[in-house]
PyMOL Python script that loads the backbone (N, CA, C, O; Angstrom):
from pymol import cmd

cmd.read_pdbstr("""\
ATOM      1  N   MET A   1      48.674  -8.612  18.013  1.00  0.00           N
ATOM      2  CA  MET A   1      50.078  -7.901  18.912  1.00  0.00           C
ATOM      3  C   MET A   1      51.287  -7.490  17.397  1.00  0.00           C
ATOM      4  O   MET A   1      52.093  -8.200  16.796  1.00  0.00           O
ATOM      5  N   SER A   2      50.875  -5.994  17.231  1.00  0.00           N
ATOM      6  CA  SER A   2      51.768  -6.323  15.897  1.00  0.00           C
ATOM      7  C   SER A   2      52.533  -6.727  16.330  1.00  0.00           C
ATOM      8  O   SER A   2      52.539  -7.958  16.329  1.00  0.00           O
ATOM      9  N   CYS A   3      53.407  -6.193  16.829  1.00  0.00           N
ATOM     10  CA  CYS A   3      55.176  -5.886  18.020  1.00  0.00           C
ATOM     11  C   CYS A   3      55.313  -7.492  17.274  1.00  0.00           C
ATOM     12  O   CYS A   3      54.439  -8.337  17.084  1.00  0.00           O
ATOM     13  N   ARG A   4      56.183  -7.501  17.083  1.00  0.00           N
ATOM     14  CA  ARG A   4      56.822  -8.862  17.894  1.00  0.00           C
ATOM     15  C   ARG A   4      57.533  -8.958  17.555  1.00  0.00           C
ATOM     16  O   ARG A   4      57.544  -9.608  16.509  1.00  0.00           O
ATOM     17  N   GLY A   5      58.580  -8.525  17.977  1.00  0.00           N
ATOM     18  CA  GLY A   5      60.072  -8.319  18.724  1.00  0.00           C
ATOM     19  C   GLY A   5      61.369  -6.948  19.315  1.00  0.00           C
ATOM     20  O   GLY A   5      61.031  -5.770  19.426  1.00  0.00           O
ATOM     21  N   TYR A   6      62.358  -7.293  19.525  1.00  0.00           N
ATOM     22  CA  TYR A   6      62.737  -6.476  19.716  1.00  0.00           C
ATOM     23  C   TYR A   6      63.219  -6.110  18.739  1.00  0.00           C
ATOM     24  O   TYR A   6      63.100  -4.894  18.589  1.00  0.00           O
ATOM     25  N   LYS A   7      63.869  -6.750  17.759  1.00  0.00           N
ATOM     26  CA  LYS A   7      64.690  -6.116  16.847  1.00  0.00           C
ATOM     27  C   LYS A   7      63.793  -5.490  15.625  1.00  0.00           C
ATOM     28  O   LYS A   7      64.132  -5.599  14.446  1.00  0.00           O
ATOM     29  N   THR A   8      62.263  -4.628  16.187  1.00  0.00           N
ATOM     30  CA  THR A   8      61.202  -3.862  15.831  1.00  0.00           C
ATOM     31  C   THR A   8      61.054  -2.717  15.756  1.00  0.00           C
ATOM     32  O   THR A   8      60.280  -1.974  15.151  1.00  0.00           O
ATOM     33  N   GLY A   9      62.103  -2.566  16.624  1.00  0.00           N
ATOM     34  CA  GLY A   9      62.082  -1.680  17.701  1.00  0.00           C
ATOM     35  C   GLY A   9      60.853  -1.960  19.010  1.00  0.00           C
ATOM     36  O   GLY A   9      59.972  -1.453  19.705  1.00  0.00           O
ATOM     37  N   CYS A  10      60.995  -2.187  18.949  1.00  0.00           N
ATOM     38  CA  CYS A  10      59.211  -2.476  20.463  1.00  0.00           C
ATOM     39  C   CYS A  10      60.369  -2.592  21.620  1.00  0.00           C
ATOM     40  O   CYS A  10      61.542  -2.950  21.728  1.00  0.00           O
ATOM     41  N   LYS A  11      59.245  -2.036  22.457  1.00  0.00           N
ATOM     42  CA  LYS A  11      60.380  -2.228  23.751  1.00  0.00           C
ATOM     43  C   LYS A  11      59.459  -3.812  25.098  1.00  0.00           C
ATOM     44  O   LYS A  11      58.412  -4.457  25.049  1.00  0.00           O
ATOM     45  N   LYS A  12      60.242  -3.770  25.737  1.00  0.00           N
ATOM     46  CA  LYS A  12      60.015  -5.084  26.386  1.00  0.00           C
ATOM     47  C   LYS A  12      58.576  -5.396  26.636  1.00  0.00           C
ATOM     48  O   LYS A  12      57.939  -6.444  26.528  1.00  0.00           O
ATOM     49  N   GLU A  13      58.367  -4.626  26.867  1.00  0.00           N
ATOM     50  CA  GLU A  13      57.568  -4.389  27.926  1.00  0.00           C
ATOM     51  C   GLU A  13      55.966  -3.953  26.660  1.00  0.00           C
ATOM     52  O   GLU A  13      54.993  -3.260  26.961  1.00  0.00           O
ATOM     53  N   ASP A  14      56.241  -4.676  25.256  1.00  0.00           N
ATOM     54  CA  ASP A  14      55.001  -3.905  23.946  1.00  0.00           C
ATOM     55  C   ASP A  14      55.350  -5.746  23.824  1.00  0.00           C
ATOM     56  O   ASP A  14      54.228  -6.136  23.500  1.00  0.00           O
ATOM     57  N   VAL A  15      56.005  -6.693  23.879  1.00  0.00           N
ATOM     58  CA  VAL A  15      56.286  -8.314  24.129  1.00  0.00           C
ATOM     59  C   VAL A  15      56.147  -9.373  24.854  1.00  0.00           C
ATOM     60  O   VAL A  15      56.106 -10.595  24.706  1.00  0.00           O
ATOM     61  N   MET A  16      56.053  -8.210  26.095  1.00  0.00           N
ATOM     62  CA  MET A  16      55.175  -9.151  26.855  1.00  0.00           C
ATOM     63  C   MET A  16      54.607 -10.619  27.005  1.00  0.00           C
ATOM     64  O   MET A  16      55.036 -10.856  28.134  1.00  0.00           O
ATOM     65  N   GLY A  17      54.153 -11.388  26.751  1.00  0.00           N
ATOM     66  CA  GLY A  17      53.754 -12.793  26.275  1.00  0.00           C
ATOM     67  C   GLY A  17      53.277 -13.014  25.626  1.00  0.00           C
ATOM     68  O   GLY A  17      52.358 -13.823  25.752  1.00  0.00           O
ATOM     69  N   ALA A  18      53.639 -12.337  24.296  1.00  0.00           N
ATOM     70  CA  ALA A  18      53.935 -12.088  22.511  1.00  0.00           C
ATOM     71  C   ALA A  18      54.734 -13.419  22.694  1.00  0.00           C
ATOM     72  O   ALA A  18      55.122 -13.931  23.745  1.00  0.00           O
ATOM     73  N   GLU A  19      54.905 -13.922  21.195  1.00  0.00           N
ATOM     74  CA  GLU A  19      55.550 -14.991  21.096  1.00  0.00           C
ATOM     75  C   GLU A  19      57.246 -14.208  20.165  1.00  0.00           C
ATOM     76  O   GLU A  19      57.307 -13.588  19.103  1.00  0.00           O
ATOM     77  N   LYS A  20      58.174 -14.534  20.966  1.00  0.00           N
ATOM     78  CA  LYS A  20      59.369 -14.247  20.766  1.00  0.00           C
ATOM     79  C   LYS A  20      59.998 -14.404  18.809  1.00  0.00           C
ATOM     80  O   LYS A  20      59.857 -15.184  17.867  1.00  0.00           O
ATOM     81  N   ILE A  21      60.364 -13.729  18.969  1.00  0.00           N
ATOM     82  CA  ILE A  21      61.243 -13.772  17.027  1.00  0.00           C
ATOM     83  C   ILE A  21      62.878 -13.535  17.499  1.00  0.00           C
ATOM     84  O   ILE A  21      63.490 -12.899  18.358  1.00  0.00           O
ATOM     85  N   HIS A  22      63.326 -14.951  15.787  1.00  0.00           N
ATOM     86  CA  HIS A  22      64.871 -15.168  17.280  1.00  0.00           C
ATOM     87  C   HIS A  22      65.564 -15.143  15.822  1.00  0.00           C
ATOM     88  O   HIS A  22      64.926 -15.595  14.871  1.00  0.00           O
ATOM     89  N   TYR A  23      67.120 -14.518  15.595  1.00  0.00           N
ATOM     90  CA  TYR A  23      67.379 -15.044  14.211  1.00  0.00           C
ATOM     91  C   TYR A  23      68.772 -15.782  14.913  1.00  0.00           C
ATOM     92  O   TYR A  23      69.334 -15.327  15.910  1.00  0.00           O
ATOM     93  N   ALA A  24      69.181 -16.955  14.212  1.00  0.00           N
ATOM     94  CA  ALA A  24      70.554 -17.806  13.963  1.00  0.00           C
ATOM     95  C   ALA A  24      71.086 -17.688  12.886  1.00  0.00           C
ATOM     96  O   ALA A  24      70.790 -16.895  11.993  1.00  0.00           O
ATOM     97  N   VAL A  25      72.529 -19.066  12.916  1.00  0.00           N
ATOM     98  CA  VAL A  25      72.336 -19.013  11.680  1.00  0.00           C
ATOM     99  C   VAL A  25      73.677 -20.750  12.002  1.00  0.00           C
ATOM    100  O   VAL A  25      74.459 -20.791  12.952  1.00  0.00           O
ATOM    101  N   VAL A  26      73.553 -21.799  11.022  1.00  0.00           N
ATOM    102  CA  VAL A  26      74.046 -22.628  10.771  1.00  0.00           C
ATOM    103  C   VAL A  26      75.092 -22.810  10.822  1.00  0.00           C
ATOM    104  O   VAL A  26      75.645 -23.280   9.828  1.00  0.00           O
ATOM    105  N   ASP A  27      76.091 -22.425  12.394  1.00  0.00           N
ATOM    106  CA  ASP A  27      77.821 -22.779  12.356  1.00  0.00           C
ATOM    107  C   ASP A  27      78.449 -23.568  11.472  1.00  0.00           C
ATOM    108  O   ASP A  27      79.334 -23.056  10.787  1.00  0.00           O
ATOM    109  N   GLU A  28      78.111 -25.029  11.295  1.00  0.00           N
ATOM    110  CA  GLU A  28      78.601 -26.379  11.371  1.00  0.00           C
ATOM    111  C   GLU A  28      77.607 -27.567  11.491  1.00  0.00           C
ATOM    112  O   GLU A  28      76.687 -27.693  12.300  1.00  0.00           O
ATOM    113  N   ILE A  29      77.849 -28.085  10.883  1.00  0.00           N
ATOM    114  CA  ILE A  29      77.162 -29.856  11.103  1.00  0.00           C
ATOM    115  C   ILE A  29      78.453 -31.305  11.639  1.00  0.00           C
ATOM    116  O   ILE A  29      79.375 -31.938  11.126  1.00  0.00           O
ATOM    117  N   GLU A  30      78.048 -31.258  12.377  1.00  0.00           N
ATOM    118  CA  GLU A  30      78.804 -32.585  12.472  1.00  0.00           C
ATOM    119  C   GLU A  30      77.844 -33.942  13.387  1.00  0.00           C
ATOM    120  O   GLU A  30      77.347 -34.154  14.493  1.00  0.00           O
ATOM    121  N   GLU A  31      77.954 -34.351  12.548  1.00  0.00           N
ATOM    122  CA  GLU A  31      77.545 -35.840  11.459  1.00  0.00           C
ATOM    123  C   GLU A  31      75.886 -35.553  12.149  1.00  0.00           C
ATOM    124  O   GLU A  31      75.244 -34.534  11.893  1.00  0.00           O
ATOM    125  N   SER A  32      75.520 -36.375  12.813  1.00  0.00           N
ATOM    126  CA  SER A  32      73.953 -35.676  12.375  1.00  0.00           C
ATOM    127  C   SER A  32      73.328 -34.676  13.071  1.00  0.00           C
ATOM    128  O   SER A  32      72.108 -34.513  13.069  1.00  0.00           O
ATOM    129  N   THR A  33      74.533 -33.645  13.979  1.00  0.00           N
ATOM    130  CA  THR A  33      74.064 -32.508  14.526  1.00  0.00           C
ATOM    131  C   THR A  33      74.155 -31.166  13.646  1.00  0.00           C
ATOM    132  O   THR A  33      74.266 -31.071  12.424  1.00  0.00           O
ATOM    133  N   TYR A  34      74.085 -30.250  14.529  1.00  0.00           N
ATOM    134  CA  TYR A  34      74.027 -28.941  13.490  1.00  0.00           C
ATOM    135  C   TYR A  34      73.616 -28.371  14.792  1.00  0.00           C
ATOM    136  O   TYR A  34      72.681 -28.347  15.593  1.00  0.00           O
ATOM    137  N   VAL A  35      75.379 -27.713  14.479  1.00  0.00           N
ATOM    138  CA  VAL A  35      75.329 -26.481  15.861  1.00  0.00           C
ATOM    139  C   VAL A  35      74.707 -25.067  14.962  1.00  0.00           C
ATOM    140  O   VAL A  35      74.825 -24.717  13.788  1.00  0.00           O
ATOM    141  N   VAL A  36      74.071 -24.542  16.038  1.00  0.00           N
ATOM    142  CA  VAL A  36      73.086 -23.385  15.665  1.00  0.00           C
ATOM    143  C   VAL A  36      73.968 -21.844  16.790  1.00  0.00           C
ATOM    144  O   VAL A  36      74.396 -22.014  17.931  1.00  0.00           O
ATOM    145  N   LEU A  37      74.012 -20.370  15.941  1.00  0.00           N
ATOM    146  CA  LEU A  37      74.454 -20.157  16.498  1.00  0.00           C
ATOM    147  C   LEU A  37      73.459 -18.796  16.409  1.00  0.00           C
ATOM    148  O   LEU A  37      73.322 -18.364  15.264  1.00  0.00           O
ATOM    149  N   PHE A  38      72.540 -17.854  17.792  1.00  0.00           N
ATOM    150  CA  PHE A  38      72.082 -16.861  17.397  1.00  0.00           C
ATOM    151  C   PHE A  38      71.990 -16.279  17.602  1.00  0.00           C
ATOM    152  O   PHE A  38      72.050 -16.038  18.808  1.00  0.00           O
ATOM    153  N   ASP A  39      71.664 -15.088  16.465  1.00  0.00           N
ATOM    154  CA  ASP A  39      72.181 -12.776  17.229  1.00  0.00           C
ATOM    155  C   ASP A  39      72.297 -12.762  18.728  1.00  0.00           C
ATOM    156  O   ASP A  39      72.641 -11.649  19.125  1.00  0.00           O
ATOM    157  N   GLU A  40      72.140 -13.539  19.572  1.00  0.00           N
ATOM    158  CA  GLU A  40      71.630 -12.945  20.847  1.00  0.00           C
ATOM    159  C   GLU A  40      72.822 -13.093  21.798  1.00  0.00           C
ATOM    160  O   GLU A  40      73.103 -12.519  22.851  1.00  0.00           O
ATOM    161  N   GLY A  41      73.733 -14.523  20.736  1.00  0.00           N
ATOM    162  CA  GLY A  41      75.093 -14.949  21.339  1.00  0.00           C
ATOM    163  C   GLY A  41      74.362 -16.427  21.764  1.00  0.00           C
ATOM    164  O   GLY A  41      75.317 -17.156  21.498  1.00  0.00           O
ATOM    165  N   PRO A  42      73.364 -17.299  22.219  1.00  0.00           N
ATOM    166  CA  PRO A  42      73.621 -18.455  22.784  1.00  0.00           C
ATOM    167  C   PRO A  42      74.634 -19.674  21.421  1.00  0.00           C
ATOM    168  O   PRO A  42      75.472 -18.900  20.958  1.00  0.00           O
ATOM    169  N   LYS A  43      74.779 -20.675  20.917  1.00  0.00           N
ATOM    170  CA  LYS A  43      74.538 -21.489  20.680  1.00  0.00           C
ATOM    171  C   LYS A  43      74.072 -23.340  21.538  1.00  0.00           C
ATOM    172  O   LYS A  43      74.211 -23.853  22.649  1.00  0.00           O
ATOM    173  N   LEU A  44      73.390 -23.825  19.937  1.00  0.00           N
ATOM    174  CA  LEU A  44      72.968 -24.714  20.507  1.00  0.00           C
ATOM    175  C   LEU A  44      72.833 -26.326  19.927  1.00  0.00           C
ATOM    176  O   LEU A  44      71.806 -26.435  19.258  1.00  0.00           O
ATOM    177  N   HIS A  45      73.375 -27.207  19.990  1.00  0.00           N
ATOM    178  CA  HIS A  45      73.428 -27.911  19.004  1.00  0.00           C
ATOM    179  C   HIS A  45      71.791 -28.572  18.923  1.00  0.00           C
ATOM    180  O   HIS A  45      71.007 -28.613  19.871  1.00  0.00           O
ATOM    181  N   LEU A  46      71.520 -29.087  17.459  1.00  0.00           N
ATOM    182  CA  LEU A  46      70.130 -29.175  17.386  1.00  0.00           C
ATOM    183  C   LEU A  46      70.581 -30.841  16.751  1.00  0.00           C
ATOM    184  O   LEU A  46      71.771 -31.075  16.544  1.00  0.00           O
ATOM    185  N   SER A  47      69.551 -31.881  16.492  1.00  0.00           N
ATOM    186  CA  SER A  47      69.566 -33.068  16.194  1.00  0.00           C
ATOM    187  C   SER A  47      69.196 -31.723  14.640  1.00  0.00           C
ATOM    188  O   SER A  47      69.031 -30.554  14.290  1.00  0.00           O
ATOM    189  N   GLY A  48      69.259 -32.901  14.340  1.00  0.00           N
ATOM    190  CA  GLY A  48      68.495 -32.668  12.042  1.00  0.00           C
ATOM    191  C   GLY A  48      67.031 -32.250  12.294  1.00  0.00           C
ATOM    192  O   GLY A  48      66.317 -31.318  11.925  1.00  0.00           O
ATOM    193  N   ASN A  49      66.862 -33.537  13.224  1.00  0.00           N
ATOM    194  CA  ASN A  49      65.172 -33.533  13.278  1.00  0.00           C
ATOM    195  C   ASN A  49      64.631 -32.650  13.658  1.00  0.00           C
ATOM    196  O   ASN A  49      63.424 -32.877  13.737  1.00  0.00           O
ATOM    197  N   PHE A  50      64.952 -31.543  14.005  1.00  0.00           N
ATOM    198  CA  PHE A  50      64.653 -29.917  14.787  1.00  0.00           C
ATOM    199  C   PHE A  50      64.209 -29.074  13.335  1.00  0.00           C
ATOM    200  O   PHE A  50      63.162 -28.431  13.265  1.00  0.00           O
ATOM    201  N   LEU A  51      65.105 -29.182  12.296  1.00  0.00           N
ATOM    202  CA  LEU A  51      65.382 -28.493  11.209  1.00  0.00           C
ATOM    203  C   LEU A  51      64.931 -28.764   9.819  1.00  0.00           C
ATOM    204  O   LEU A  51      64.933 -29.856   9.250  1.00  0.00           O
ATOM    205  N   PRO A  52      64.572 -27.699   9.389  1.00  0.00           N
ATOM    206  CA  PRO A  52      63.545 -28.119   7.878  1.00  0.00           C
ATOM    207  C   PRO A  52      64.674 -28.598   6.749  1.00  0.00           C
ATOM    208  O   PRO A  52      65.781 -28.161   6.435  1.00  0.00           O
ATOM    209  N   ALA A  53      63.964 -29.561   6.352  1.00  0.00           N
ATOM    210  CA  ALA A  53      64.004 -29.720   4.964  1.00  0.00           C
ATOM    211  C   ALA A  53      64.963 -28.956   4.106  1.00  0.00           C
ATOM    212  O   ALA A  53      64.478 -27.941   3.606  1.00  0.00           O
ATOM    213  N   GLY A  54      66.954 -29.362   3.652  1.00  0.00           N
ATOM    214  CA  GLY A  54      67.410 -28.485   3.238  1.00  0.00           C
ATOM    215  C   GLY A  54      68.288 -27.249   3.484  1.00  0.00           C
ATOM    216  O   GLY A  54      68.620 -26.375   2.683  1.00  0.00           O
ATOM    217  N   THR A  55      68.736 -27.458   5.454  1.00  0.00           N
ATOM    218  CA  THR A  55      69.302 -27.145   6.804  1.00  0.00           C
ATOM    219  C   THR A  55      70.188 -26.702   6.166  1.00  0.00           C
ATOM    220  O   THR A  55      69.525 -25.665   6.148  1.00  0.00           O
ATOM    221  N   LYS A  56      71.454 -26.339   5.351  1.00  0.00           N
ATOM    222  CA  LYS A  56      73.006 -26.668   5.672  1.00  0.00           C
ATOM    223  C   LYS A  56      73.649 -25.393   6.551  1.00  0.00           C
ATOM    224  O   LYS A  56      73.047 -24.389   6.929  1.00  0.00           O
ATOM    225  N   GLU A  57      75.002 -25.729   6.751  1.00  0.00           N
ATOM    226  CA  GLU A  57      76.532 -24.700   6.954  1.00  0.00           C
ATOM    227  C   GLU A  57      75.033 -23.481   6.080  1.00  0.00           C
ATOM    228  O   GLU A  57      74.248 -23.647   5.146  1.00  0.00           O
ATOM    229  N   GLY A  58      75.326 -22.314   7.081  1.00  0.00           N
ATOM    230  CA  GLY A  58      75.037 -21.017   6.721  1.00  0.00           C
ATOM    231  C   GLY A  58      73.753 -20.907   6.734  1.00  0.00           C
ATOM    232  O   GLY A  58      73.413 -19.766   7.044  1.00  0.00           O
ATOM    233  N   SER A  59      72.630 -21.825   6.465  1.00  0.00           N
ATOM    234  CA  SER A  59      71.742 -21.691   6.600  1.00  0.00           C
ATOM    235  C   SER A  59      70.554 -20.523   7.722  1.00  0.00           C
ATOM    236  O   SER A  59      70.148 -20.678   8.874  1.00  0.00           O
ATOM    237  N   VAL A  60      70.398 -19.761   7.028  1.00  0.00           N
ATOM    238  CA  VAL A  60      70.273 -18.657   8.332  1.00  0.00           C
ATOM    239  C   VAL A  60      68.073 -18.807   9.276  1.00  0.00           C
ATOM    240  O   VAL A  60      67.128 -18.437   8.580  1.00  0.00           O
ATOM    241  N   LEU A  61      67.891 -19.196  10.313  1.00  0.00           N
ATOM    242  CA  LEU A  61      66.808 -19.864   9.981  1.00  0.00           C
ATOM    243  C   LEU A  61      65.903 -18.718  11.099  1.00  0.00           C
ATOM    244  O   LEU A  61      66.568 -17.909  11.747  1.00  0.00           O
ATOM    245  N   LYS A  62      64.784 -18.741  11.201  1.00  0.00           N
ATOM    246  CA  LYS A  62      63.779 -17.737  11.852  1.00  0.00           C
ATOM    247  C   LYS A  62      63.588 -18.346  12.413  1.00  0.00           C
ATOM    248  O   LYS A  62      63.308 -19.386  11.816  1.00  0.00           O
ATOM    249  N   ILE A  63      63.480 -18.522  14.423  1.00  0.00           N
ATOM    250  CA  ILE A  63      62.937 -19.014  15.732  1.00  0.00           C
ATOM    251  C   ILE A  63      61.992 -18.715  16.554  1.00  0.00           C
ATOM    252  O   ILE A  63      62.168 -18.145  17.631  1.00  0.00           O
ATOM    253  N   THR A  64      60.773 -19.134  16.036  1.00  0.00           N
ATOM    254  CA  THR A  64      59.855 -18.200  16.850  1.00  0.00           C
ATOM    255  C   THR A  64      59.182 -18.991  17.942  1.00  0.00           C
ATOM    256  O   THR A  64      58.630 -20.090  17.894  1.00  0.00           O
ATOM    257  N   ILE A  65      59.443 -17.815  19.337  1.00  0.00           N
ATOM    258  CA  ILE A  65      59.122 -18.677  20.067  1.00  0.00           C
ATOM    259  C   ILE A  65      58.171 -18.067  20.987  1.00  0.00           C
ATOM    260  O   ILE A  65      58.307 -16.906  21.373  1.00  0.00           O
ATOM    261  N   GLU A  66      56.483 -19.399  21.623  1.00  0.00           N
ATOM    262  CA  GLU A  66      55.943 -18.990  21.605  1.00  0.00           C
ATOM    263  C   GLU A  66      55.080 -19.349  23.105  1.00  0.00           C
ATOM    264  O   GLU A  66      54.718 -20.525  23.120  1.00  0.00           O
ATOM    265  N   LEU A  67      54.841 -18.869  23.868  1.00  0.00           N
ATOM    266  CA  LEU A  67      53.633 -20.249  25.315  1.00  0.00           C
ATOM    267  C   LEU A  67      52.270 -20.646  24.441  1.00  0.00           C
ATOM    268  O   LEU A  67      51.370 -20.562  23.606  1.00  0.00           O
ATOM    269  N   ASP A  68      52.860 -21.026  25.229  1.00  0.00           N
ATOM    270  CA  ASP A  68      51.439 -22.224  24.919  1.00  0.00           C
ATOM    271  C   ASP A  68      50.428 -23.217  26.153  1.00  0.00           C
ATOM    272  O   ASP A  68      50.582 -24.327  26.662  1.00  0.00           O
ATOM    273  N   GLU A  69      49.538 -22.302  26.253  1.00  0.00           N
ATOM    274  CA  GLU A  69      48.779 -22.422  27.798  1.00  0.00           C
ATOM    275  C   GLU A  69      47.841 -23.376  27.889  1.00  0.00           C
ATOM    276  O   GLU A  69      47.605 -24.056  28.887  1.00  0.00           O
ATOM    277  N   ALA A  70      47.041 -23.449  26.334  1.00  0.00           N
ATOM    278  CA  ALA A  70      46.241 -24.777  25.811  1.00  0.00           C
ATOM    279  C   ALA A  70      47.216 -26.304  25.873  1.00  0.00           C
ATOM    280  O   ALA A  70      46.733 -27.120  26.659  1.00  0.00           O
ATOM    281  N   GLU A  71      48.530 -26.782  25.136  1.00  0.00           N
ATOM    282  CA  GLU A  71      49.309 -27.583  26.175  1.00  0.00           C
ATOM    283  C   GLU A  71      49.048 -27.402  26.766  1.00  0.00           C
ATOM    284  O   GLU A  71      47.970 -27.791  27.216  1.00  0.00           O
ATOM    285  N   LYS A  72      50.174 -26.298  27.519  1.00  0.00           N
ATOM    286  CA  LYS A  72      50.210 -26.363  29.244  1.00  0.00           C
ATOM    287  C   LYS A  72      49.195 -27.285  29.963  1.00  0.00           C
ATOM    288  O   LYS A  72      49.226 -28.478  30.265  1.00  0.00           O
ATOM    289  N   GLU A  73      48.111 -26.108  30.158  1.00  0.00           N
ATOM    290  CA  GLU A  73      46.223 -26.843  30.766  1.00  0.00           C
ATOM    291  C   GLU A  73      46.574 -28.691  30.131  1.00  0.00           C
ATOM    292  O   GLU A  73      46.671 -29.513  31.042  1.00  0.00           O
ATOM    293  N   ARG A  74      46.687 -29.060  29.146  1.00  0.00           N
ATOM    294  CA  ARG A  74      46.628 -30.790  28.453  1.00  0.00           C
ATOM    295  C   ARG A  74      47.352 -31.522  29.403  1.00  0.00           C
ATOM    296  O   ARG A  74      46.785 -32.224  30.241  1.00  0.00           O
ATOM    297  N   ARG A  75      48.433 -31.418  29.336  1.00  0.00           N
ATOM    298  CA  ARG A  75      49.694 -31.923  29.983  1.00  0.00           C
ATOM    299  C   ARG A  75      49.551 -31.799  31.527  1.00  0.00           C
ATOM    300  O   ARG A  75      49.800 -32.910  31.994  1.00  0.00           O
ATOM    301  N   ILE A  76      49.197 -30.742  32.704  1.00  0.00           N
ATOM    302  CA  ILE A  76      48.594 -30.555  33.883  1.00  0.00           C
ATOM    303  C   ILE A  76      47.354 -31.764  33.542  1.00  0.00           C
ATOM    304  O   ILE A  76      47.102 -32.471  34.518  1.00  0.00           O
ATOM    305  N   ALA A  77      46.794 -31.983  32.645  1.00  0.00           N
ATOM    306  CA  ALA A  77      45.206 -32.780  33.237  1.00  0.00           C
ATOM    307  C   ALA A  77      46.104 -34.036  32.942  1.00  0.00           C
ATOM    308  O   ALA A  77      46.295 -34.793  33.894  1.00  0.00           O
ATOM    309  N   LYS A  78      46.530 -34.265  32.039  1.00  0.00           N
ATOM    310  CA  LYS A  78      47.527 -35.906  31.857  1.00  0.00           C
ATOM    311  C   LYS A  78      48.078 -36.461  33.027  1.00  0.00           C
ATOM    312  O   LYS A  78      47.910 -37.590  33.488  1.00  0.00           O
ATOM    313  N   ILE A  79      49.022 -35.163  33.612  1.00  0.00           N
ATOM    314  CA  ILE A  79      49.629 -35.603  34.689  1.00  0.00           C
ATOM    315  C   ILE A  79      48.887 -35.672  35.914  1.00  0.00           C
ATOM    316  O   ILE A  79      49.338 -36.374  36.819  1.00  0.00           O
ATOM    317  N   GLN A  80      47.706 -34.982  36.092  1.00  0.00           N
ATOM    318  CA  GLN A  80      46.877 -35.382  37.552  1.00  0.00           C
ATOM    319  C   GLN A  80      45.746 -36.773  37.006  1.00  0.00           C
ATOM    320  O   GLN A  80      45.093 -37.510  37.744  1.00  0.00           O
ATOM    321  N   ASP A  81      45.800 -36.783  35.820  1.00  0.00           N
ATOM    322  CA  ASP A  81      44.964 -38.097  36.010  1.00  0.00           C
ATOM    323  C   ASP A  81      45.566 -39.220  35.802  1.00  0.00           C
ATOM    324  O   ASP A  81      44.911 -40.262  35.821  1.00  0.00           O
ATOM    325  N   LEU A  82      46.740 -39.225  35.596  1.00  0.00           N
ATOM    326  CA  LEU A  82      47.811 -40.107  36.064  1.00  0.00           C
ATOM    327  C   LEU A  82      48.196 -39.886  37.307  1.00  0.00           C
ATOM    328  O   LEU A  82      48.936 -40.857  37.463  1.00  0.00           O
ATOM    329  N   GLN A  83      48.229 -39.213  38.462  1.00  0.00           N
ATOM    330  CA  GLN A  83      47.890 -39.168  39.305  1.00  0.00           C
ATOM    331  C   GLN A  83      47.641 -40.099  40.418  1.00  0.00           C
ATOM    332  O   GLN A  83      48.148 -40.786  41.305  1.00  0.00           O
ATOM    333  N   THR A  84      46.426 -39.664  39.769  1.00  0.00           N
ATOM    334  CA  THR A  84      44.773 -40.452  40.705  1.00  0.00           C
ATOM    335  C   THR A  84      45.422 -41.857  40.383  1.00  0.00           C
ATOM    336  O   THR A  84      46.027 -42.633  41.123  1.00  0.00           O
ATOM    337  N   LYS A  85      45.022 -41.953  38.710  1.00  0.00           N
ATOM    338  CA  LYS A  85      45.099 -43.487  38.744  1.00  0.00           C
ATOM    339  C   LYS A  85      46.391 -44.236  39.554  1.00  0.00           C
ATOM    340  O   LYS A  85      46.059 -45.393  39.811  1.00  0.00           O
ATOM    341  N   LEU A  86      47.143 -44.070  39.819  1.00  0.00           N
ATOM    342  CA  LEU A  86      48.266 -44.753  40.092  1.00  0.00           C
ATOM    343  C   LEU A  86      47.584 -44.606  42.103  1.00  0.00           C
ATOM    344  O   LEU A  86      47.634 -45.476  42.973  1.00  0.00           O
ATOM    345  N   LEU A  87      46.838 -42.691  42.225  1.00  0.00           N
ATOM    346  CA  LEU A  87      46.937 -43.217  43.928  1.00  0.00           C
ATOM    347  C   LEU A  87      45.803 -44.416  44.058  1.00  0.00           C
ATOM    348  O   LEU A  87      45.967 -45.300  44.899  1.00  0.00           O
ATOM    349  N   ASP A  88      44.820 -44.410  43.319  1.00  0.00           N
ATOM    350  CA  ASP A  88      43.374 -44.757  43.041  1.00  0.00           C
ATOM    351  C   ASP A  88      44.081 -46.691  43.415  1.00  0.00           C
ATOM    352  O   ASP A  88      43.610 -47.412  44.294  1.00  0.00           O
ATOM    353  N   ARG A  89      45.122 -47.049  42.567  1.00  0.00           N
ATOM    354  CA  ARG A  89      45.667 -48.156  42.445  1.00  0.00           C
ATOM    355  C   ARG A  89      46.567 -48.913  43.549  1.00  0.00           C
ATOM    356  O   ARG A  89      46.574 -50.136  43.692  1.00  0.00           O
ATOM    357  N   THR A  90      47.211 -48.134  44.194  1.00  0.00           N
ATOM    358  CA  THR A  90      47.676 -47.583  45.833  1.00  0.00           C
ATOM    359  C   THR A  90      47.193 -48.361  46.846  1.00  0.00           C
ATOM    360  O   THR A  90      47.575 -49.184  47.678  1.00  0.00           O
ATOM    361  N   ARG A  91      45.439 -47.353  46.171  1.00  0.00           N
ATOM    362  CA  ARG A  91      44.815 -47.295  47.542  1.00  0.00           C
ATOM    363  C   ARG A  91      44.062 -49.104  47.790  1.00  0.00           C
ATOM    364  O   ARG A  91      43.800 -49.626  48.873  1.00  0.00           O
ATOM    365  N   GLY A  92      43.959 -49.437  47.024  1.00  0.00           N
ATOM    366  CA  GLY A  92      43.380 -50.474  46.367  1.00  0.00           C
ATOM    367  C   GLY A  92      44.415 -52.231  46.653  1.00  0.00           C
ATOM    368  O   GLY A  92      43.943 -53.364  46.749  1.00  0.00           O
ATOM    369  N   ARG A  93      45.680 -51.851  46.707  1.00  0.00           N
ATOM    370  CA  ARG A  93      45.917 -52.474  47.123  1.00  0.00           C
ATOM    371  C   ARG A  93      46.235 -52.745  48.731  1.00  0.00           C
ATOM    372  O   ARG A  93      46.764 -53.822  49.004  1.00  0.00           O
ATOM    373  N   LYS A  94      45.889 -51.673  49.978  1.00  0.00           N
ATOM    374  CA  LYS A  94      45.863 -51.986  50.807  1.00  0.00           C
ATOM    375  C   LYS A  94      45.121 -53.215  51.418  1.00  0.00           C
ATOM    376  O   LYS A  94      45.229 -53.467  52.618  1.00  0.00           O
TER     377      LYS A  94
END
""", "prot")
cmd.dss("prot")
cmd.show_as("cartoon", "prot")
cmd.util.cbc("prot")
cmd.orient("prot")
């Protein structure tokens, strides 16, 4: 889909299910925690590990958020496998 977000003039129904792009600014840095203010209002405190090298106060961040159905399914399968193994082990002890 070529329509990537509300800032490009897209309607909500045009971007449902698509990635969302947001912009934020690094407002301040407190020790190794970066205070990030989104244009839409929310404020996050993030470890510098989440940010690109060279990020400093005043840096503008382009943040893409998208659903990852394949990763979701992988995690569900992993949890189900662990549950099965645990249940098998529990039944074996009875």
